[in-house]
N, C-alpha and C positions, 0 to 999 in steps of 0.2 A: 287375887280373889280369895284363895284358900287362906292366905295370911290374914286377911281382914276378918274372915269368918272365925278363925282361931282366936283372933284378938277379942272378938265379941264374946266368944265362949270362955274366955279367960285363959286360953292356952296359946302356945306359940310353936309353929313348925320350925322356928329358927332359934330355939332356946339355946342351942349349943354355940351360937354366934354372939359376938359382941353387940351391945345395944347400938342401933344405927345412929350415925351422927347427922343431924339435920343439915348443918352447914356443908358438910362434905357431900351429902346427896344433892344439895342445891347446886353446888359447883359442878358436880358430875352431870346433873340434869341439864344444865345449860350447855355442856359439852355435847351431850347426846342430841339435844335439840339442834345444835349447830351442825352436826353431821347430817341430820335430816334436811336442814336448810341448805346444806351444800348440794344435796341432790336437787332441791328446788331451784337453786342457782343454775345447775347444769341443764335441767329440763327446760328452763326458760331460755337458755342460749339456743337450744335446738328448735324450740318453738318459734322464736322470732327470726331465726336464720334466713328464711325465705325472703324477708324484707330487703336484704341486700343482694339477693340472687334473682330478682324478678326477670331481668333480661336474659341471664344465663339459662334460667329454667325454661322460659318461653322458647328460646332457641334450641336448647337440648331436647326438649320434649315436643317441640313443634305444636305449641298451644297458644291461645289468646288469653285475654284477661278473665273472661268468664270461666274458661277451663281451669286456669290457675286458681281462681277463687274456689272452684269446686274441689280441687285437689287439696287445697289448704283447709277447706271445711271438713274434709274427711277426718283430720286430726281430732276435731271436736266431737265427731260422732262417737269415736271409741272412748275419748276422755270422759264424755258425759255419761255414756252407758256404763262405765266402770265405777262410777262414784258410789252408788247405793250398794252394790256387792262388796266393794272394798270397805266401805264404812261399816257394814255389818260384820265382815270377817275380822277387821282390825279391832273392833270392840271386843271380840272373843279371842283372837289369836295374837293380837299385838302387831305393830307395824314393821318390826325389824326385817323379817323375811321378805315382806312385800317391797320395801324400799330397796333392798339389796337386789332382788330379782328385777325390779323395774329399771334400775340403772343398767343392768346387763341387756335388757330388752331394748332400751333406748340406744345403747351403744351399737347393737346389731342393726337396728333400723337406720341409724345414721349412716353406717357403712353402706347399706343397701341403697339408700336414697342418693348417695353420691356416685354410685356406680351403675346407674340405669339410664337408658335413653327412652324408656317406655313409660308413657303417662300412667298406665294402670299399675305398673310396679311401683312407681313413685307414690301413687295414692296408697298402695298397700303399706309402703314404708312409713308414710305419714300416719296411717291408721295405727301402726305398731307404736310409733312415737307417742301418739295420744294415749294409748292404753297404758304404756309405761309411765308417762308423765302424770297420769291420774293419781298416782300414789303420793306425789310430792307434797302438796299442801296439807291434805287431811292427815297424812302419815306424820308429818312434822308436828302439827298442832296436837295430834293424838299423843305423841311422845311427850309434849309439854304437859298435857293433862295427866299423864302417868307419873312423870318425874317431879313436877313442880306444883306449888300451891295454886289453888284456883285464882288467886288475885293476880297471877302472872299471865293469864290467858291472853289478854290484850297485848302484852309485851312480847309474848311468844309469837303471836300473829304478826306484830310489827317487825320483829326480827326476821321472820320467814319472808315477809314481803320485801324487806331490805335486801336479803340475799337474792331474791327473785329479780328485783329490779337491777341489781348489780349484774346478774346473768344476762338480763336483757340489754344492758349497756355494753357488755362485752360482745354480745351478739349483733351489735350495730357497727360503728366505725371500725373497731379493732378487727372484727370478723371480715369486714369488707377489705381491709388492707391485706389480711391473710389470703382472702380469696383472689385478689389481684396478683399476689405473688406466687401462689402455689396451685391455683385452679380449684374447680368445684370438687373433684374427686378427692384430692389430698386434704382439702379443708374438712370434708366430712369424715375422712379417716382420722384426723386429729381429734375431732369431736367424739368419735367412737372410742378412742383411747382414753380420753378424759372420763367418759362414762364408766369404763372398766375400772379406772383408778378410784372413782367415787364408790363403786360397789365394794371394792376391797376395804376401803375406810369404814363404810357402814358395817360390814361384816364383823370387823374386829373391835369396833368401838361401841356400837349401839346394843342396848339390852332392853327387853320388855319388862324386866322385873326389878324395880327399885327396892331397896331394903326397907324403906320407910314409906308408909301410906299417909298422904297428906289430907285425904278426903274423908271427913267424918260423915259418911253416908250410912243410912240404916240398912239392916240386912235385906229387907225387901227389894232393895235396889238391884240385887243380884239374882232375884228369883226368876225373872223372865228369861227363858232360853228360846223363845219363839221369835225369829227375826221379823216375821210378818206383822207381829204386834207392834214392834218398833216402827216399821214403815207406816202402818196404819195410824199410829199415834202422831207422827210428824206430819203426815198428809192431812190430818184432821185438826192441826193447829194453825189457825189463820195467821197468827203473828209470824210463824215460820215462813209462810208464803210472802208476807209483806217484806220481811228482811231479805229474803232471797231475790225477789224481783228488784228491789232497790240495788242490791249488789250486781245483778245482771245488767241493769241499765248503766250503772257507773263504769262497768268494765268494757263497754263498747269501744271507747277510744283506744284502749290498750290492745284489744284483740283485732282491731281493724288497722288503725294507724301504726301501732307498734309492731304488728306481726307481718303485714303484707303491703299495705298501700301507702304508708307514710313516706318512705324514701322516694318513691316515684312521684308523689305529689310535690314534695319540697324541691326535688330535682327540676321539675317542670315550672313550678311557681316562681322560682328565683333564678332559673337557668344556671344551675351549678352542677358540680360533679356528684356522682353517687356517694363518694366518700364523705363529702361535706354534708350532703343531704342525710346520710346515715348518722353523722355527728349531731345534727339537729334533732333527729328522732331520739338519739341517745340522751339528749338534754331532758326529754320527757321522763326517761327512766331514772336519771340522776335526781330530778325533782321528786319522783316517787320514792326513791331510796331515802331522801331526807324527810319527806312528808309522812311516811308511815309511822315512824316513832313519834313525830310531833303530834299527830292526831291521836295516837294511843295515849300519850302522856296528857294531852289536853283534855281528852275525854275523862281520864281518871282524876285529873285535877278538878274539873267542873262537876264530876260525878254525874255526868250525862253522856248519853250516846247520840241522841237525836240532834242536838244543837250542832255539834261538830260535823255531823253528816249533812245537815242542811247547808252549813257554810261551804263545805266541799262541793255540793251540788251547784250552788249559785256561782261560785268562782269558775268551776270547770265548764259550765254551760256558756258563760259569758266569754271565756277565752276561746273556745272552739268556734263560736259565732264570729268573733273578731278575726280569727285566722282564715276562715273560709269565705268571708264576705269582703275582706280588704286586700289590697295589693300592698304587701308589707315587705320591707327590706329583710335581708338575711339576718341581721343582728336582732331585729324584733322577733323573728321566728324562734331564735334561740331562747329568748326571754319568755315568750308566750308558751312554747312547748314545755319549758321548765315549770312554769306556773301551773299549766294544765296537769302535768304529772304529779306535782306536789298536791294539788287539790283533789285529784282522783283518789288519793289514798285514804280519804274519809271512808272509802269502801272497806278498809281493814276492820272497821268496827262492826261490820256485819257478822264476822266470825266470832267476835266476843259476844255479840248480842244473841246469836243462836245458841251458844253454849249456856248463856244465862237464861234463855227461854226454856230450853229442854233439860231433862235430867242429865247430870254429869256422866253417868254410865253410858248414855246415848251420844256422847260427844262425837264419836266417830261417824255414826250414821247422820247426826245433825249437821256436822261440817260437810259431809258428803252430799247431803241434800242441797245445801246452799251452793256448794261448788258446782254441782250438776246443773242447777238452774243458771248460775252465772255463766258457765261455759257453753250454754246453748247460743250465746252471742256469736260464736264462731260458726256454728251450724247455720244460723240464720243470715248473718250479715256478710260473710265472705262471698257466698254466691250472689246475694242481692246487690252488693256494691259492684262486683265484677260485671253483673248483667247491666246495671245502670251505666257503668263506664262504656260498655259496648253499645248500649242504646244511644248514648249521646255522641259516640264516635262517628266521624264522617267517612270512614272507610279507607283512609290513606294508610300506606304502609311505609316502613323505613327501608333503607338500603339493605339491612340485614334480614328483611323478611318478616318483621314483627309489626303489629299495629302501631301506628304513630299517634298515640294518645296525646291530648292537649291538656293544659291547665284547666280549661273549662270543663273537659270531660270528668276530671277528677273532682272538681268542685261540685258539679251537678250531683255526683254520686255521694260524696262525703258529707254534704249538708244534712243528710239524714241523721248524722251523729248528734249535733247539738239539739236538733228537734227532739230526739229521744231523751237526751239528758235533761231537758226542761221538765219532762214528765216525771222524773224521779222525785221532784219536789212534791208532786201530788201523792206519790206513793208514801212518802214520809209522813204525810198528814194522818195516815191510818196506823202508823207505828206507835206502839206504847213504849215508854221508857223502860229499859232493861237493866240499867246499871244496878249492881247489887245494893248499893247504899241509897238508891232512890225507890226501889220497889218496896211497897208496904202491903204485902199480901200474906194471907195464910196459906199453908200447904196441907195437902191431903195425900194419903197414900193408898190409892186404889190397888187392891191386891191383884186384879186382873192384868195390870201393867207391871207390877213389881217395880215401880219407879215413883219418884217424887214429881208431882205435877203442880205447877203454879196455876191456880185457878183463875188468875187474872189474864192469862195469855190465851185461853181457849176461846 
């Protein structure tokens, strides 16, 4: 910030140093972003880990599906609540300290989660995981906006999502194999050690202060030091709400199928083992890993955001309806889960869109706002689906003392997913195109905000 001010004033606080090398900074910038994305990978592993532990958790904690859904939902309460405070502080202090501390917090919470037999303590551990994980996405994309040119925002988002889906894949079948071999406690200990390693990497590699500023923004952009003005501004921007709600709806399959209910559904639907069922769910994340860069590059190639988002909506809605309404063989489930994951990643464009809608200096709070709305899916849908499963359940118990849920129970509850996805097409109808080369609007600089406001998005 000081560097930019000095540059405008014609001075430099770094005059004693060599002229920054743009290419060198770009390479370093991608390395820094990769470190943030590494934490996003890690937090996604611990986020989806319960998907392969449902039976173990219900036995260890002596709970049913509704209670399990409630405990898993606690993660999203803290994750969601932390978004706005983190966005505001990252805009002012930078993401390095938060990412490093978050990795340590997630590591401690993972250890605690694996060593408790009390449902309340498990919920506290998941709450802590959610609070730490909240830094992952917005922190990484914020690093991208600091270190790289604005044209790379969609690619940074795609790279972050790529790492996240890789983490989710590792948290599927590979984690289940580890769980079967070493047990719940030791599995969570290993995840805790990984978190500590990630924290060390971030501490030594990541920096908040690049030598070269890529963003030709006017001085007024830095005039506002009142966080409540930033919050008020984004809350009063209708297009920000449209983008956020679209992202929330598209995220429902990931937060429900990918985190808690997917493995159990597949296991019952095709009568297979948990390991095979976990590999089917992993196919969804593999599809997402491939889809996120494809949608990012497709959007930049077409110079449109809305069209790729609509394509993703149509495909993913159709696929989930097919999965839940048909009796499909295992091979078809692999294919359909892959396609569903691939198409879901049209959601990555919401993060590029919100950065394009709001002033660049507000990128942290803007990303936090979208991520906060997106993550309410866990707060809403985990308890709801758990309650719907219990509602449809006939009361039968297994020999191990846990509820004997059927394929019909899961289908009854999970059909809510494609129904919601269809509504995202309606939301897109109200969205305006945000791609920088498509927007043809004038800009004004209201001094009370100290920021550039696109008059076409208000």
